[in-house]
Every structure is written in C-alpha cells, then in structure tokens.
VOGU-3710 file (C-alpha; in Angstrom, 3 decimals, decimal comma):
1> mstnkydlgl> 15,314/12,824/34,842  14,062/15,622/32,094  12,353/19,002/33,688  11,140/20,175/30,679  7,998/19,114/29,068  7,914/17,591/25,606  5,761/17,844/22,972  5,633/14,309/22,317  7,283/10,918/22,876  8,368/8,833/20,652
11> vglgtmgknl> 8,649/4,710/21,405  10,642/3,104/19,102  14,071/4,377/17,828  14,478/1,974/14,950  15,374/3,891/11,676  12,012/4,552/10,872  11,241/5,986/14,410  14,492/7,791/14,572  14,221/9,300/11,302  10,348/10,574/12,324
21> lmnmvdngfe> 11,716/11,904/15,544  14,420/13,973/13,675  11,657/15,219/11,339  9,543/16,498/14,369  12,554/18,246/15,757  13,399/19,980/12,137  10,128/21,214/12,438  10,365/22,956/15,533  8,750/20,402/18,236  10,547/19,189/21,623
31> vagydkdtsk> 10,714/15,581/21,178  11,602/12,466/23,827  12,700/9,314/22,617  12,388/5,772/23,990  13,700/2,358/23,325  14,527/-0,815/25,081  17,799/-0,895/23,407  19,239/1,537/25,269  22,086/1,800/22,638  19,581/3,139/20,237
41> vdslkdaegd> 18,674/6,027/22,989  22,409/6,897/23,243  22,296/7,862/19,706  19,831/10,680/20,092  22,678/12,471/22,477  24,723/13,558/19,142  21,563/15,045/17,532  20,712/18,404/17,266  17,483/19,625/18,591  15,662/19,720/21,793
51> iygaktieef> 15,494/15,910/22,163  15,501/13,729/25,476  16,351/10,048/25,429  14,616/8,310/28,200  16,282/5,209/29,464  13,075/4,172/31,398  9,289/4,330/30,835  8,790/6,198/33,913  11,253/8,795/32,745  9,633/8,955/29,282
61> vgalekprrv> 6,259/9,437/30,359  7,460/11,985/32,803  8,995/14,229/30,422  5,871/14,611/28,609  3,392/17,896/28,317  -0,299/16,654/29,580  -2,194/15,433/27,800  0,655/13,188/26,732  1,262/12,335/23,425  2,779/9,157/22,417
71> fllvpagkiv> 3,852/7,816/19,353  4,723/4,062/18,810  7,058/2,966/15,865  7,367/-0,721/16,424  6,705/-3,941/14,733  3,033/-4,942/14,339  1,647/-7,639/16,466  2,146/-8,133/19,959  4,894/-5,864/20,437  2,557/-3,190/20,518
81> dyviadllph> 0,243/-4,635/22,981  3,460/-5,140/25,377  4,517/-1,217/24,912  0,935/-0,465/25,929  0,884/-2,662/29,046  4,275/-0,725/29,804  2,741/2,476/28,839  -0,404/2,177/30,997  0,544/2,406/34,653  1,945/6,113/34,178
91> lekgdiimdg> -0,500/7,310/32,135  -4,294/9,352/32,737  -7,388/9,913/31,383  -7,224/12,311/28,382  -3,381/10,897/27,459  -3,138/9,887/23,730  -1,442/6,737/22,375  -0,611/6,749/18,231  -0,002/3,814/16,712  2,244/4,575/13,806
101> gnsyfkdtmr> 3,089/0,919/12,410  1,438/-1,450/10,266  -0,900/-2,701/12,457  -3,882/-4,846/11,388  -6,903/-2,203/11,429  -9,141/-4,605/13,393  -6,216/-4,978/16,060  -6,352/-1,019/16,349  -10,140/-1,397/16,721  -9,810/-4,036/19,482
111> rqkelspkgi> -6,994/-1,952/21,590  -9,634/1,415/21,016  -12,064/-0,774/22,624  -9,830/-1,751/25,609  -8,550/1,847/26,174  -11,615/3,804/25,866  -13,035/2,853/29,302  -9,794/3,844/30,723  -9,956/7,024/29,253  -6,989/6,945/26,964
121> hflgigvsgg> -7,403/7,625/23,219  -5,971/5,269/20,573  -4,999/6,398/17,154  -4,053/4,302/14,352  -2,148/5,894/12,164  -0,721/4,572/8,934  2,568/5,957/7,616  3,971/5,483/4,266  7,159/6,540/2,614  9,715/4,217/4,321
131> aegarrgpsm> 13,006/5,644/6,082  13,627/8,876/3,537  9,946/9,400/3,918  9,863/9,605/7,820  12,968/11,569/7,602  12,048/14,326/4,992  8,149/13,921/4,931  5,599/10,739/4,730  2,024/10,307/4,058  -0,005/10,049/6,877
141> mpggnktayn> -3,357/8,327/7,190  -5,071/8,850/10,617  -8,016/7,303/12,228  -9,431/7,524/15,696  -11,193/9,657/17,825  -11,668/13,407/16,039  -10,821/15,378/19,347  -7,814/13,530/20,187  -6,357/13,993/16,832  -7,055/17,516/16,791
151> kvkpimeava> -4,625/17,969/19,501  -1,962/15,936/17,481  -2,761/17,590/14,181  -0,235/20,833/14,270  2,548/17,983/14,525  1,273/15,641/12,188  0,817/18,603/9,501  4,084/19,593/10,086  5,817/16,693/9,456  3,691/15,253/6,573
161> akvgkqacvt> 4,999/15,632/2,843  3,762/18,627/0,787  2,214/18,766/-2,489  1,976/22,499/-3,020  0,994/23,743/0,263  -1,040/20,722/1,244  0,295/18,491/3,752  -0,255/14,854/2,758  -2,193/13,883/6,163  -5,760/14,280/6,717
171> ylgeggvghf> -8,181/12,733/9,113  -10,246/9,916/7,684  -12,532/9,036/10,420  -13,391/7,174/13,578  -12,029/3,465/14,538  -9,495/1,548/12,801  -9,662/3,529/9,553  -6,512/5,015/9,052  -4,670/1,500/9,462  -7,360/0,094/7,003
181> vkmvhngiey> -6,605/2,588/4,573  -2,672/1,788/4,998  -3,559/-2,026/4,570  -4,981/-1,223/0,756  -2,279/1,258/-0,074  -0,002/-1,600/0,818  -2,075/-3,935/-1,216  -2,032/-1,491/-4,107  1,489/-1,477/-3,711  2,367/-5,512/-4,131
191> glmqllaeay> 0,375/-4,800/-7,310  2,090/-2,111/-8,957  5,604/-3,750/-8,002  4,620/-7,030/-9,722  3,158/-4,839/-12,757  6,843/-3,121/-13,112  8,390/-6,682/-12,652  6,584/-8,362/-15,223  7,257/-5,399/-17,314  10,963/-5,900/-16,776
201> dvmrrglgmd> 10,968/-9,719/-17,716  8,929/-9,226/-20,748  11,641/-6,508/-21,637  14,740/-8,811/-20,685  13,183/-12,400/-21,690  10,801/-11,346/-24,477  12,517/-8,671/-26,284  16,023/-9,625/-24,990  16,906/-5,922/-24,193  20,079/-5,298/-21,849
211> naaiqaafed> 19,856/-3,634/-18,636  20,795/-0,591/-19,834  17,958/-0,233/-22,564  15,557/-1,369/-19,664  16,539/1,379/-17,460  16,305/3,715/-20,199  12,726/2,466/-20,839  11,751/2,854/-17,228  13,214/6,668/-17,245  11,400/7,500/-20,003
221> wnskelrsfl> 8,044/6,208/-18,635  8,238/8,061/-15,721  8,745/11,239/-17,472  5,263/10,518/-18,863  2,138/9,659/-17,663  3,689/6,529/-15,639  5,332/9,290/-13,269  5,487/7,847/-10,082  7,702/6,840/-7,065  7,791/3,023/-7,743
231> veitaeifka> 8,891/3,724/-11,688  11,647/6,139/-10,828  13,053/3,851/-8,047  13,132/0,650/-10,835  14,902/2,797/-13,165  17,418/3,654/-10,035  17,785/0,156/-9,714  19,172/-0,464/-13,060  21,917/1,871/-12,839  23,321/-0,049/-9,589
241> kdnlsdgdli> 26,691/-1,903/-10,091  27,455/-4,815/-7,913  29,889/-4,169/-5,435  30,720/-7,804/-4,640  31,293/-8,589/-8,290  31,468/-7,642/-12,068  28,308/-6,640/-13,372  24,924/-5,081/-12,603  23,377/-5,584/-8,939  19,804/-6,557/-10,437
251> dmimdkgkqk> 21,614/-9,579/-12,265  22,742/-10,582/-8,582  19,725/-10,443/-6,398  17,750/-14,139/-5,542  14,272/-13,981/-7,738  12,616/-15,066/-4,303  10,182/-12,467/-3,152  9,409/-12,034/0,462  6,710/-10,325/2,321  5,455/-8,796/5,645
261> gtgkwtsqea> 1,778/-10,134/5,539  -0,016/-6,622/4,376  -0,609/-7,811/0,888  -2,472/-10,791/2,439  -4,207/-9,064/4,643  -5,833/-7,179/2,025  -6,730/-9,957/-0,267  -8,151/-11,799/2,831  -10,291/-8,499/3,880  -11,329/-8,276/-0,084
271> ldlgaavpti> -12,919/-11,865/0,266  -14,651/-11,043/3,777  -16,203/-7,743/2,195  -16,986/-9,250/-1,349  -14,738/-6,997/-3,001  -12,634/-7,499/-6,093  -9,046/-7,166/-6,121  -7,418/-9,856/-8,324  -4,297/-7,813/-9,100  -3,362/-7,686/-5,307
281> dlaviarvvs> -3,981/-11,345/-5,083  -2,228/-12,655/-7,947  0,749/-10,250/-6,759  0,988/-12,029/-3,283  0,669/-15,355/-4,975  3,686/-14,650/-7,385  5,498/-13,767/-4,414  4,697/-16,957/-2,868  5,439/-18,990/-6,025  8,785/-17,277/-6,386
291> afktervaaa> 9,744/-18,747/-3,038  9,778/-22,100/-4,793  13,158/-21,416/-6,184  14,696/-24,903/-5,968  11,358/-26,292/-7,293  11,182/-24,000/-10,095  14,684/-24,873/-11,226  13,964/-28,624/-11,030  10,773/-28,130/-12,999  12,543/-26,013/-15,898
301> evlngpagli> 14,524/-29,115/-16,868  11,357/-31,491/-16,590  8,282/-28,943/-17,921  7,739/-28,046/-21,580  6,696/-24,356/-22,676  7,412/-22,121/-25,559  10,650/-20,206/-25,882  12,108/-17,346/-27,855  11,979/-13,573/-28,192  8,782/-11,693/-29,046
311> kkdqktfvrr> 9,178/-10,987/-32,967  7,863/-7,270/-32,982  9,875/-4,306/-33,396  11,362/-3,360/-29,918  10,841/-0,057/-29,632  7,257/-0,176/-30,787  6,323/-3,034/-28,665  8,001/-1,105/-25,710  5,729/1,751/-26,226  3,087/-0,895/-26,212
321> lknatlfsfi> 4,317/-2,380/-23,002  4,020/0,867/-21,264  0,672/1,661/-22,631  0,035/-1,709/-20,816  1,570/-0,716/-17,661  -0,716/2,454/-17,708  -3,826/0,627/-18,190  -2,863/-2,189/-15,276  -1,881/0,706/-13,109  -5,051/2,436/-13,209
331> vsyaqgmaml> -6,840/-0,538/-12,905  -4,717/-1,657/-9,801  -5,551/1,596/-8,114  -9,371/1,325/-9,108  -9,661/-1,878/-7,521  -7,978/-0,831/-4,451  -10,182/2,266/-4,363  -13,489/0,403/-4,841  -12,642/-1,997/-2,068  -11,880/1,063/0,583
341> kdgsdeynfn> -15,520/2,210/-0,579  -16,829/-1,547/0,433  -14,597/-1,160/3,795  -16,211/2,130/4,544  -19,648/1,233/3,915  -19,140/-1,857/5,927  -17,340/-0,485/8,917  -19,142/2,953/8,922  -15,956/4,463/8,370  -17,319/7,169/5,958
351> ldlegvariw> -14,267/7,616/3,955  -13,474/10,653/1,735  -12,142/9,097/-1,131  -10,960/12,074/-2,593  -9,116/13,079/0,887  -7,331/9,662/0,329  -6,478/10,280/-3,142  -5,205/13,808/-2,220  -2,698/12,651/0,814  -1,141/9,652/-1,626
361> rggcivrakl> -0,100/12,176/-3,908  3,159/12,535/-1,985  5,302/11,109/0,731  3,834/7,530/0,197  4,967/4,354/-1,541  2,222/4,620/-4,137  2,613/8,212/-4,986  1,912/8,718/-8,705  0,982/11,477/-11,445  -2,243/9,452/-11,578
371> ledfrraykk> -2,875/10,252/-8,176  -4,582/13,902/-9,037  -6,296/12,319/-11,751  -8,285/10,106/-9,405  -8,715/13,172/-6,804  -10,338/14,907/-9,510  -12,591/12,116/-10,072  -13,385/12,142/-6,643  -14,219/15,445/-6,188  -16,570/15,852/-9,008
381> qgdlanllmd> -18,409/12,634/-7,605  -17,884/11,550/-4,442  -20,163/8,328/-4,383  -18,198/7,040/-7,643  -18,783/3,248/-7,577  -15,660/2,723/-9,547  -12,733/5,169/-10,936  -13,099/3,194/-14,148  -16,487/4,531/-14,435  -15,095/8,224/-14,385
391> eqiakkvnkt> -15,127/9,747/-17,962  -11,862/11,116/-18,209  -10,319/7,586/-16,382  -12,519/5,269/-18,944  -11,061/7,403/-22,015  -7,396/6,323/-20,717  -8,397/2,462/-20,120  -10,273/2,417/-23,686  -7,147/3,957/-25,173  -4,801/1,505/-24,082
401> qkdtrtvite> -6,464/-1,656/-23,585  -5,778/-2,937/-27,176  -1,739/-2,605/-26,477  -2,344/-4,573/-23,504  -3,972/-7,477/-24,800  -1,278/-7,442/-27,624  1,591/-7,353/-24,890  -0,464/-10,378/-22,836  -1,019/-12,380/-26,198  2,864/-11,986/-27,345
411> aikvgipvpc> 4,274/-12,890/-23,443  1,889/-15,988/-23,553  3,419/-16,956/-26,906  6,938/-17,172/-25,404  5,959/-18,356/-22,153  6,918/-15,323/-19,924  4,249/-15,169/-17,084  2,373/-11,939/-16,663  -0,292/-12,915/-13,464  -0,723/-9,269/-12,942
421> lmaclsyyds> -0,974/-7,897/-16,352  -3,795/-10,849/-16,853  -5,860/-9,718/-13,679  -6,104/-6,122/-14,732  -7,612/-7,230/-17,858  -9,487/-9,827/-16,782  -11,020/-7,634/-14,110  -11,727/-4,798/-17,009  -13,580/-7,415/-19,096  -15,254/-8,454/-16,388
431> yrsarlpmnl> -16,501/-5,229/-15,370  -17,579/-4,007/-18,753  -19,271/-7,086/-19,251  -23,343/-6,590/-18,989  -23,736/-10,688/-18,793  -21,245/-12,833/-17,498  -21,665/-17,096/-17,368  -22,373/-16,995/-13,583  -25,852/-18,068/-14,633  -24,337/-21,684/-15,489
441> vqaqrdhfgs> -22,543/-21,472/-12,155  -26,052/-20,822/-10,156  -27,535/-23,668/-12,140  -24,977/-26,055/-11,124  -25,489/-24,959/-7,417  -28,897/-25,289/-7,701  -28,371/-29,136/-9,450  -26,612/-30,477/-6,992  -27,230/-28,551/-3,826  -30,933/-27,107/-4,416
451> htyerldqeg> -28,930/-23,192/-3,644  -31,838/-21,757/-5,681  -31,365/-18,831/-8,307  -32,885/-15,931/-9,453  -34,388/-15,326/-12,686  -33,931/-12,454/-15,277  -37,741/-12,202/-15,566  -39,364/-12,587/-12,164  -38,349/-11,211/-8,252  -37,786/-13,859/-5,830
461> tfhyew> -35,811/-17,144/-5,441  -36,528/-20,298/-7,667  -35,391/-23,865/-7,487  -35,428/-26,538/-10,299  -36,317/-30,432/-9,909  -33,327/-31,260/-11,924
//
C-alpha cells in the first residue's frame, strides 16, 4: 500500500490511458494507475517519474489525495458504469470522477444525475488526439460542475496541447456538454475523412494518377489553406510501403470502412434537434455501403455505368479538386458548428463557440488552419447562426463553389461516387436559396393527411378541401 497521496488516479492503462498518465508525469504530477489487467499495472514499474501502480481498487483509491480525482479512460458504454460501481464504495462526498472516453453525452448526464445525491462530482471530458495526442498533448473538452472542474483545471491545462501559449482545453459548461462537443467533433471528423477519400478516388480513378502523384498533391494541399492534421497524415499514408509484399501499403488495404458509433450518434442527435448535417450523414452511409464488399464486387459485373478518365488537364483539375475540398471542409465545419449551437440551445449548455474553435486548433483530429478563421468569426459575432454567414468565410466559399460544381460534374460523368462533396454543395445551395420547393411537400401533406400549411401572405395555419 502506498503511503503517498497522489494528485490524480487514472483507471484504464491501455495505450491512450498509459500515454495520458505519462503526459501528466512529464508535467510534474504524481499519478496512480489502475487496471484490472495486472500486466498493464506491472508495465508502470519501468516508467520514470512518481507513479504508483495499484493492483486493487482499495489500494488505488487509498493512494489519492482528497478530494480524490479519478480519471477514467475505458471503453464507452456499460464498462464506465461498472468502473463507477467498483469505485463508489471507496469514495467520499466531494470526490471527482472524470470520464475521458467517447461516452454518449446523455449517458454522461444520467451518471451526473445518479452521482450528485451521493456528493460525487462527475465530469464528462472529451479527449481528442489519439495515442500520440494523449502522450504529447490532446485537445480536451470538459463539462460538468465548474467548481469540481476548477480542482482539476491545473492538470488539464498542463497536459493539453498548446497553440502558442494557449492550452487546448477550456471549461465548456454544465451537464454533458463536454461529450456532446466531442461527439460533434467526431462527426465532423467522419465528414472530413470521407471528403479526402473522395478526392483520392477522383485522382486515382478519374485522373489516372499514381500514388506518388497523389501523395505530392496532398502534401501540396497541406502547405496551403487546407493545412490540417488529416491532410498531413493522408499525405504520409501514400509514402508507406507494404511490409508483407511489394508495392504501396494503400493498395493492399481492404476497402471496407469500420466505425465505433460516434458519427452515427451525431446524425441521430442532429435529426432529433432538427439540425442539418448531411455531410456527416453521408460519411456514415459511405462506411456502411463500403462494408458490402462481396455484394459490390458482384454488382460491378451486373450494373452498368460510365467509365474512363476525366478528360481535363491534370494540373488544372487537381487545383480545382483542392478548391472543392476546401469548399467542402468549410461547409462540413459549418454544419457541425451549427449543430453545436442548436444543441446548446436545446440543452441550455450556453456554449461559447469561439472557445470550441480555439481548443480545436491543436491536439485534436480535426485541427486545421481553418479553425483560426472560425475562431475569429465567433469572436466577432458570438451568436453567429452559421459560419457561412461570416463575411470572410462567405468569400472563401463563394470563390470555390464554381470549382466544386466542376469537380462533381466530371466525377458524375465517369461514374465516381462523391456523396460528401455532393452533400456539401447541396447544403450550400439549399442554405442560400431564399425559396425552396417545400411548399409542394406541405401541400401534399395537407392533401393526403389534412396536416395544414402556412401561407406567405397571412398568419396562422390553413387547410384546403382538396
């Protein structure tokens, strides 16, 4: 049994958990670690710094300074509840549990409600950056009781990624807001990844470019307005050689997408909120369709469609594709940030969107040069309804929308699916339309179901005897 009193205890010593623990140690904190897998606890023995590896919950909790601060990095779902149940008999009023996993925000709200009568504070902290981010500095999105957060704030700010001198962590508000913001972050991530996959497909199948040329294009994009973590790693991927056969690794990877559910949660919650996130929706569907690999191979022999290369100057078309990707990145972020605003209104989160854009600039998966533009937009107008309404951002999408149309048109001509590029353009065109054909849908609803409609010239609801 340790006689020391450690600053924080971390439950879950997988890759993410251990890396975050070592990050805390690097920043001068004394940390206790616990995992039901004792081999993971034993692995802490060789680590440098003041670390205590506990083999039992009793030892673990007993080693912590009061009020105890316990950080969970375990898989989302029932496991979180099981860990909380194991901890509770050993905790006291005023202790703090922080969930740093990808938990559903309504589960976080439920846990806060259940633990509050016991005097236990429960913080939902979205953590983004992967294993490397956990080790070197993630972006963190905390929500819950502010007084409780202030007791862990020095640790969070020390271990978070930095942009200049600013830590990529900020208190977001009460309730499950931290995990809500992380959920939308992951939804945006789905969209951006699919957009880059579509750009790759256009270059590979549409333009006939080899992997070296595609790599050079992505590397060039990352040196300009599209500079971002996802474009950077995409360029790196095309350099990788296969270690099990000759050739490039990218060509040996099965084209079947997998997912853990956060993108789906974003789409489901957006529908409940009445928020429009078509890029995220189509990115989730693209992964679902990709999983039908056997069916797709068979369908390729049966179903007809156009083929051939895009008959355009390659250099010029890649530039247009870059502009289409920039346009779509901006529109994807705009959808996600608008959903954050809708969720904040619905759940009384009082979200500061400038703060969200600020902490996403470093450490997280969606970090990008564009986030600084978004931060400025919200700094100038905190209640901005949609990023597309900011004057400077509107200039960017207005300038690149023509190239987006060209790219989509040429992809359609040769039968290359670009669902997320199309979703971004459709959202843009719908959002900028002063009049949409929904008047016909309302008339249809009234015709078959007497659902009534509203008029342009009078207040109230009306029904027509069809």
